[in-house]
C-alpha positions, 0 to 999 in steps of 0.5 A: 720939090724945088729944094730937093732938086738942089739937094739931089744935085749936091748929094746922091741917095747913098750919101743922104742915107748915110747922113740920116743914119749918123744923125739918127744916132748923134742927135739924141745924144746931143739933145740929152747933153744940151736939153735945156738950151735946145728946149729954150730955142725950140720954145722961141721958134715955136712962139715965133711960128705961132705968131706968124701963123696967127698974123696970116690967119688974121688976114685970110677971111674964113681961116680957122684959128686954133686956140693954143 
């Protein structure tokens, strides 16, 4: 919510809607053209996130750990 207040200060609702519509038609085309590179970086991000989550869960007593 805190972040949305700053986004709302920069853009009004119509601008955000226009950006969402343009992204809806642009991002799939970009993904298809650069699928290998995007998948590689998404894999790196997913690995990093899983590592951070595992470290946090290890420090919290009683936290559920998911096998991935």
